[in-house]
C-alpha positions as CSV (number, residue, x, y, z in Angstrom):
1,M,-26.4,-28.0,-28.2
2,E,-23.7,-25.2,-27.6
3,L,-24.6,-25.7,-24.2
4,N,-23.7,-29.3,-24.3
5,S,-20.3,-28.7,-26.1
6,P,-17.0,-29.4,-24.6
7,K,-16.1,-25.9,-24.8
8,Y,-19.1,-24.6,-22.6
9,K,-18.5,-27.6,-19.9
10,N,-15.0,-26.2,-19.8
11,A,-15.8,-22.8,-19.3
12,W,-18.6,-23.8,-16.5
13,G,-15.8,-25.7,-14.8
14,R,-13.7,-22.9,-14.8
15,F,-16.3,-20.7,-13.0
16,Q,-17.0,-23.7,-10.3
17,T,-13.3,-23.6,-9.9
18,M,-13.1,-19.8,-9.2
19,R,-16.2,-20.2,-7.2
20,N,-14.7,-23.0,-4.9
21,C,-11.6,-21.1,-4.7
22,L,-13.2,-17.9,-3.3
23,L,-15.1,-19.6,-0.7
24,H,-12.4,-21.9,0.3
25,C,-10.5,-18.8,0.9
26,I,-13.0,-17.0,3.1
27,I,-14.4,-19.7,4.9
28,F,-10.4,-20.8,6.0
29,S,-9.7,-17.0,6.9
30,Y,-13.0,-16.4,8.9
31,H,-12.0,-20.0,11.2
32,D,-8.5,-19.4,11.2
33,T,-8.8,-15.8,12.3
34,I,-11.6,-16.5,15.0
35,R,-9.0,-18.7,16.9
36,D,-8.3,-15.7,18.8
37,G,-11.4,-15.5,20.5
38,K,-12.7,-11.9,19.5
39,S,-12.5,-11.3,16.0
40,D,-15.8,-13.2,15.4
41,K,-17.7,-10.1,17.2
42,S,-14.9,-7.3,16.1
43,N,-14.0,-8.0,12.8
44,F,-16.6,-6.3,10.0
45,F,-15.4,-8.3,7.3
46,L,-15.9,-11.4,9.0
47,R,-19.6,-10.6,9.9
48,M,-20.1,-10.2,6.3
49,V,-18.9,-13.8,5.6
50,D,-22.7,-14.7,4.8
51,D,-23.3,-12.1,2.7
52,I,-20.2,-13.0,0.6
53,T,-21.1,-16.3,0.4
54,Q,-24.8,-15.8,-0.5
55,S,-23.5,-13.3,-3.1
56,T,-21.1,-16.0,-4.9
57,I,-23.6,-18.6,-4.8
58,S,-26.2,-16.3,-6.4
59,I,-23.5,-15.3,-9.2
60,E,-23.5,-18.9,-9.8
61,T,-27.3,-19.1,-10.3
62,L,-27.4,-16.5,-12.5
63,A,-24.7,-17.4,-14.9
64,K,-26.1,-21.0,-15.2
65,E,-29.1,-19.4,-16.0
66,G,-27.7,-16.9,-18.4
67,I,-28.7,-14.1,-16.7
68,T,-25.7,-11.9,-17.5
69,N,-26.7,-8.3,-16.7
70,T,-28.3,-9.1,-13.2
71,C,-25.0,-11.4,-12.6
72,K,-22.9,-8.1,-13.2
73,R,-25.1,-6.4,-10.7
74,E,-24.4,-9.1,-8.1
75,L,-20.7,-8.7,-9.0
76,R,-20.8,-5.1,-8.4
77,Y,-22.2,-5.6,-4.8
78,L,-19.5,-8.0,-4.1
79,I,-16.8,-5.6,-4.9
80,E,-18.6,-2.7,-3.0
81,L,-19.1,-5.0,0.1
82,A,-15.6,-6.1,0.2
83,I,-14.2,-2.6,-0.1
84,K,-16.5,-1.3,2.6
85,S,-15.9,-4.0,4.8
86,T,-12.0,-4.0,4.5
87,I,-12.5,0.0,5.3
88,I,-14.6,-0.5,8.3
89,T,-12.4,-3.5,9.5
90,K,-9.1,-1.7,9.3
91,T,-10.2,1.9,10.6
92,S,-13.0,1.2,13.2
93,T,-12.6,2.4,16.5
94,K,-15.6,0.5,17.3
95,I,-15.8,-3.1,18.8
96,G,-19.5,-4.3,18.4
97,I,-20.8,-4.7,14.9
98,N,-24.0,-2.4,15.5
99,E,-21.5,0.4,16.7
100,Q,-19.4,-0.2,13.7
101,I,-22.6,0.2,11.3
102,E,-23.6,3.5,13.3
103,E,-20.1,4.9,12.8
104,Y,-19.9,4.1,9.2
105,K,-23.8,4.8,8.1
106,N,-22.8,7.6,5.6
107,L,-20.4,4.8,3.8
108,L,-22.4,2.0,4.0
109,N,-25.6,4.2,2.7
110,S,-23.7,5.5,-0.2
111,S,-22.3,4.1,-3.4
112,N,-19.3,6.1,-3.4
113,I,-16.4,4.0,-3.0
114,N,-13.7,6.9,-3.2
115,P,-12.8,6.3,0.6
116,L,-11.0,3.4,-0.7
117,N,-8.4,6.2,-2.2
118,K,-7.3,6.8,1.8
119,L,-7.0,2.9,2.6
120,H,-3.8,1.8,3.4
121,L,-3.4,-1.7,1.9
122,D,-0.9,-4.5,3.5
123,F,1.5,-6.3,1.2
124,F,1.9,-3.8,-1.7
125,N,4.5,-1.3,-2.4
126,E,3.4,2.5,-3.2
127,Q,3.1,1.9,-6.9
128,D,1.3,-1.6,-6.6
129,E,-1.0,-0.3,-4.3
130,K,-1.5,2.7,-6.8
131,E,-2.5,0.1,-9.7
132,F,-4.5,-2.1,-7.6
133,K,-6.8,0.8,-6.5
134,T,-7.1,1.7,-10.1
135,D,-7.8,-1.4,-11.4
136,V,-10.5,-2.0,-8.8
137,K,-12.2,1.4,-9.5
138,K,-12.1,0.6,-12.9
139,T,-13.8,-2.8,-12.6
140,Y,-16.7,-1.0,-10.0
141,G,-17.2,1.6,-12.8
142,L,-17.7,-1.0,-15.4
143,L,-19.9,-3.1,-13.6
144,S,-22.2,0.1,-12.1
145,K,-23.0,0.7,-15.9
146,F,-25.3,-2.4,-15.6
147,T,-26.5,-1.0,-11.9
148,H,-29.5,1.2,-13.5
149,A,-31.3,1.3,-16.9
150,S,-28.1,2.6,-18.9
151,A,-27.9,2.7,-22.3
152,E,-25.1,0.3,-22.2
153,Q,-26.6,-2.3,-20.5
154,I,-29.8,-2.0,-22.8
155,T,-27.7,-2.0,-25.8
156,E,-25.8,-5.3,-25.0
157,R,-29.0,-7.0,-23.8
158,I,-30.7,-6.6,-27.6
159,G,-27.7,-7.3,-29.1
160,R,-27.7,-10.4,-27.6
161,A,-31.4,-11.0,-28.2
162,M,-31.1,-10.1,-31.9
163,N,-28.0,-12.9,-32.1
164,G,-30.7,-15.5,-30.7
165,K,-28.9,-15.5,-27.4
166,A,-31.8,-14.6,-25.0
167,I,-32.2,-15.7,-21.3
168,G,-31.1,-19.2,-20.9
169,F,-29.8,-19.5,-24.1
170,E,-26.3,-17.9,-24.0
171,G,-23.5,-19.2,-25.4
172,V,-19.8,-20.2,-24.6
173,D,-18.5,-17.0,-25.7
174,E,-20.9,-15.2,-23.2
175,L,-19.8,-17.5,-20.6
176,Q,-16.4,-16.9,-21.5
177,D,-16.6,-13.3,-21.4
178,L,-18.5,-13.3,-18.2
179,N,-15.4,-15.7,-16.4
180,E,-12.8,-12.8,-17.3
181,L,-14.7,-10.4,-15.3
182,I,-15.8,-12.8,-12.8
183,E,-12.2,-13.9,-12.1
184,K,-11.1,-10.0,-12.0
185,V,-13.5,-9.4,-9.3
186,F,-13.0,-12.4,-7.2
187,S,-9.4,-11.9,-7.3
188,Q,-10.0,-8.3,-6.3
189,V,-12.2,-9.6,-3.3
190,I,-9.5,-12.1,-2.0
191,V,-7.0,-9.0,-1.9
192,F,-9.5,-7.4,0.3
193,I,-10.1,-10.4,2.5
194,F,-6.3,-10.8,2.8
195,N,-6.2,-6.9,4.1
196,A,-9.3,-7.6,6.7
197,V,-7.6,-10.7,8.4
198,P,-4.4,-10.7,10.6
199,Q,-1.3,-11.3,8.3
200,Y,-0.5,-15.1,9.7
201,V,-3.8,-15.8,8.2
202,V,-2.7,-14.9,4.9
203,G,0.5,-16.7,5.5
204,D,-1.3,-19.8,6.3
205,Y,-3.4,-19.9,3.4
206,L,-1.0,-19.2,0.6
207,V,2.4,-20.8,2.0
208,E,2.5,-24.8,1.9
209,S,4.0,-26.8,4.9
210,N,7.2,-27.5,2.7
211,G,7.1,-23.6,1.7
212,G,5.6,-24.4,-1.8
213,I,3.0,-21.9,-3.3
214,N,-0.8,-22.8,-2.7
215,N,-1.7,-24.3,-6.0
216,W,-5.0,-22.8,-6.5
217,Y,-6.6,-21.3,-9.3
218,F,-5.8,-17.7,-8.1
219,K,-2.0,-18.0,-7.9
220,K,-2.1,-16.7,-11.7
221,S,-3.1,-13.4,-9.9
222,K,-0.6,-10.4,-10.3
223,Y,-1.9,-8.7,-6.9
224,I,-2.4,-12.3,-5.2
225,S,1.2,-13.4,-6.3
226,L,2.6,-10.1,-5.1
227,I,1.2,-11.0,-1.6
228,D,2.7,-14.5,-1.4
229,E,5.9,-13.1,-2.4
230,T,5.9,-10.9,1.0
231,F,5.8,-14.2,2.9
232,D,9.4,-15.3,1.3
233,Y,10.8,-14.6,4.6
234,K,9.8,-17.8,6.0
235,H,12.2,-20.4,7.1
236,E,10.5,-23.4,5.3
237,R,11.3,-21.3,2.1
238,Q,14.9,-20.0,2.3
239,N,16.1,-22.9,0.5
240,K,14.0,-22.2,-2.5
241,L,13.6,-18.8,-3.2
242,E,14.8,-18.9,-6.9
243,K,12.6,-21.8,-7.8
244,L,9.3,-20.0,-6.0
245,K,10.6,-16.7,-8.2
246,I,10.5,-18.6,-11.3
247,E,7.4,-20.4,-10.3
248,R,5.5,-17.0,-9.7
249,Q,6.6,-16.0,-12.9
250,R,5.1,-19.1,-14.8
251,N,1.9,-18.9,-13.0
252,L,1.1,-15.2,-14.0
253,K,-1.7,-15.1,-16.3
C-alpha cells in the first residue's frame, strides 16, 4: 500500500519534524518570556499558546486521516490567530487580557487581515518586511478558498475522489503538497512568534552557546534566516561571521 511506502513515511516524518519544531519554539518562547514575572498576564500572544498548540495538534490529526480541506481551514485559522495576536501584543495599551479583547473586539471578530499592513515587524528592512507581508497575505488568500464551499474546494475534493483518493486514502503526492503548505504557514507563524516576544528570547532560541545557528528544520526559511542574521552582533559569533554567512546560504531552500 502507498501509505506504507518509504516515500509516504518520509513525508509523514517531515510533517512530524515541522510540528515538533513549531511546538518547541512556542513553548520555549513562552517559558523564556514569562521569567520577567509579568508577560504571562500581559502578552496576548503568549495567552494564545494553548490555542496554537491545539490547532497544531488538530492539523496533525486531520493530515493523518487525509482530511485535507479541513486541514487547510485549520491552517488558515492558525495564521489568522498569529497575525491578530501579534498586532494586539505589539500595539495594545491595555494590560489584562479581557481589556485587550475588548479593545480589539472589532479586529478579533473580523476575518480581514489588512491591519497587518500597518504593523511594524522587527528584524526586517523595509523591503523584506513588505515581501513577508505579501507572502503571508497570499498564503491567507489561498487558504481562505477552503473556508467556505468555494468552487476551488469542491473541485479539488471531487478530483481527488475520482482518482481514488477518498478520505483516509490520500497518498504520497497529497501529503507532500500539504507539507509544502504547512511549512509555509508554520514558518510564517514562527516569524510572528518572534515579533511578539522580547528580542533576547529570539536570540536565546536561535543562537547556540558557541555562536552557531540553531540546527532546526526552519533554519531553511528565508525570513527566519534573516532574523538569525540580526544576532550576528553577539560576542560568541564574532570569530565565525563568514562561516555563518556561508551556512545560511547553504541552508536556504
